[in-house]
C-alpha positions in Angstrom: 9.0 12.4 4.4 8.9 13.6 0.8 5.9 13.3 -1.5 5.7 13.8 -5.2 2.3 13.5 -7.0 1.3 13.3 -10.5 -1.8 12.8 -12.5 -2.9 11.8 -16.0 -1.2 14.2 -18.4 -4.5 14.3 -20.6 -6.3 15.6 -17.6 -6.3 19.4 -17.1 -8.9 19.7 -14.3 -7.9 20.5 -10.8 -11.4 20.1 -9.3 -11.6 19.1 -5.6 -13.1 16.0 -4.0 -16.0 15.7 -1.8 -13.8 14.9 1.3 -11.7 12.4 2.8 -13.5 9.1 3.8 -11.0 8.5 6.7 -10.8 12.1 8.3 -13.7 13.8 6.5 -11.5 16.7 5.7 -11.8 18.3 2.1 -8.9 17.1 0.0 -7.7 17.7 -3.6 -8.1 15.1 -6.2 -4.9 13.4 -4.9 -3.5 14.1 -1.5 -2.5 12.3 1.4 -5.2 11.7 4.1 -3.9 13.8 7.2 -4.5 11.3 9.9 -1.1 10.9 11.1 1.4 8.2 11.6 0.5 5.4 14.1 2.8 3.4 16.5 1.2 0.8 18.8 2.1 -1.4 21.8 4.7 -4.1 21.8 3.4 -7.8 21.4 5.1 -11.2 21.3 5.0 -12.1 17.7 5.0 -10.4 14.2 1.7 -12.1 13.4 0.2 -10.6 16.5 1.6 -7.1 15.7 -0.2 -7.2 12.3 -3.4 -8.4 13.8 -3.4 -5.9 16.4 -2.3 -3.2 14.1 -4.9 -3.9 11.5 -7.5 -4.0 14.4 -6.5 -0.6 15.7 -6.5 0.7 12.1 -10.0 -0.8 11.8 -8.9 -2.7 8.7 -10.0 -6.4 7.9 -7.4 -9.0 7.0 -9.3 -9.3 3.7 -8.2 -5.5 3.1 -4.5 -6.5 3.0 -3.3 -6.2 -0.6 0.2 -7.8 -0.1 3.2 -7.8 2.3 6.7 -7.4 1.1 10.1 -7.7 2.9 12.6 -4.9 2.4 16.1 -5.6 3.8 14.5 -7.9 6.5 11.7 -5.4 7.5 8.1 -6.3 6.6 5.8 -3.6 4.9 2.1 -4.3 4.7 0.0 -2.6 1.8 -3.7 -2.5 2.6 -6.8 -0.5 1.8 -9.0 1.3 4.2 -12.3 2.7 3.0 -10.9 3.3 -0.5 -7.7 4.8 0.8 -4.2 3.3 0.4 -2.2 2.4 3.4 1.2 1.3 4.2 2.0 -0.2 7.7 5.1 -2.3 9.0 6.1 -4.4 11.8 9.2 -3.4 14.0 11.1 -6.1 15.9 12.6 -4.9 19.1 14.3 -6.2 22.2 10.8 -6.3 24.0 8.8 -7.9 21.2 7.1 -6.7 17.9 5.3 -3.3 17.1 2.9 -2.3 14.4 3.5 1.0 12.9 1.7 2.8 10.0 4.6 4.1 7.8 2.7 7.1 6.2 -0.6 8.9 5.9 -3.4 7.2 4.0 -3.4 8.2 0.3 -6.9 9.0 -0.9 -7.3 9.0 -4.7 -10.4 10.9 -6.0 -10.8 11.2 -9.5 -13.5 9.2 -11.3 -13.2 11.8 -14.3 -9.8 10.4 -15.1 -8.7 6.8 -16.2 -6.2 6.5 -13.3 -4.2 8.4 -10.8 -0.7 7.9 -9.4 1.3 9.1 -6.4 4.8 8.6 -5.4 6.1 8.9 -1.9 8.7 7.6 0.5 8.2 5.9 3.6 10.8 5.3 6.4 10.9 1.9 8.0 11.4 1.3 11.7 15.2 0.9 11.1 15.4 4.2 9.3 15.6 2.9 5.7 13.8 5.1 3.2 11.7 3.1 0.6 10.3 4.7 -2.4 6.6 3.6 -3.0 4.5 4.1 -6.3 0.9 3.8 -5.8 -2.3 4.5 -8.0 -5.8 3.9 -8.4 -7.6 2.9 -11.7 -11.1 4.3 -12.4 -11.4 2.9 -16.0 -12.8 -0.7 -15.8 -11.1 -1.4 -19.2 -7.6 -1.0 -17.8 -6.4 -4.3 -16.3 -2.9 -3.7 -15.3 -0.2 -0.9 -15.4 3.3 -1.0 -16.9 6.0 0.8 -15.0 9.4 1.5 -16.7 12.5 2.8 -14.7 16.2 2.1 -15.0 15.6 0.4 -18.5 13.4 -2.3 -16.9 9.8 -2.8 -17.2 7.4 -4.2 -14.6 3.7 -5.1 -15.1 1.7 -4.2 -11.9 -1.6 -6.0 -11.2 -4.8 -3.8 -10.6 -5.8 -5.2 -7.1 -8.3 -4.8 -4.3 -11.7 -3.6 -3.9 -10.5 -0.1 -4.9 -8.3 -1.1 -7.9 -5.0 0.0 -6.6 -1.5 -0.8 -8.1 1.7 -0.3 -6.3 5.3 -1.2 -6.0 8.4 -0.3 -4.0 11.3 0.7 -6.1 14.6 2.3 -6.3 14.5 4.5 -9.2 14.0 8.4 -8.7 10.3 9.3 -9.3 11.4 11.5 -12.2 12.5 8.4 -14.2 9.5 6.4 -13.7 7.1 6.1 -16.7 3.6 4.7 -16.0 1.4 3.2 -18.8 -2.0 1.5 -18.4 -2.7 -1.6 -20.3 -6.2 -2.0 -21.6 -8.1 -5.3 -21.4 -7.3 -6.1 -25.1 -3.7 -5.7 -24.4 -3.5 -2.2 -26.0 -1.7 0.7 -24.1 -2.9 4.3 -23.8 -1.0 7.7 -23.0 1.8 7.2 -20.7 2.7 9.3 -17.8 5.8 10.4 -16.6 6.8 11.7 -13.2 8.2 15.2 -13.2 10.1 17.1 -10.5 
């Protein structure tokens, strides 16, 4: 699994956070939570797999941010104690199985307006899916604009933890992320660099 991280270009601080709220290990301002990837028992339906998986992850259904389908495979984006998680449902010959696609992503940086992270998850069928995720700390930021492949997409800031996220096909180095302020203005843009 590859990970590329970036932070607001206007910030030159590299301080450390207080610790991961999931595993309680010290983490940098933007680092994956090192809890590991989980796979659980088979059940008879996709809905049961999601319910069982969320229960085992100790996540409430209200913490699910959205569900998307990529080439027939379901990915579930959710938050857990302020960290960002991606899970999925695998359909096999014996039933359905929940799996967590990657480590939790714990954004810590209240001294910056927002933070972003780019990573790739592998689905149960082996397909690599690029994910852009971030967290907004500035309450004046209402959405984020992401440009890549000459297309722009507006991402909502959602959830208790104010996450934004998307699955995409562009290389991370070609994505440009710009926050949108409450009055419609935009501030400094961020570009992913290799």
